[in-house]
C-alpha angles and dihedrals in degrees: 000000000000092000090052091052091047090050092053092049092047091050089055093048092044088055090056090049091050091051090054091049092048092050091051091048088053091055099262102128112209119212107264108213134169087251091056091050091047091050091049090052091051092048093052091046092049091051092049095047092048090052091048091049090053089052091050091051091050092048092048091051091050093048103040108021099056112152 
């Protein structure tokens, strides 16, 4: 359940990131601040950790919930 909620939140944030990238590609230069870079770093870390958590859950299920 928590991983599903995390996925939904990350999809929403990733959409915002995509909008920023598309605006920059269209020639609209966003202000690049240390805060923006810090937020980007947190987003990428959150996405990585969520993916790793899903792998751990899958591995646990394979190891301990054999039928």
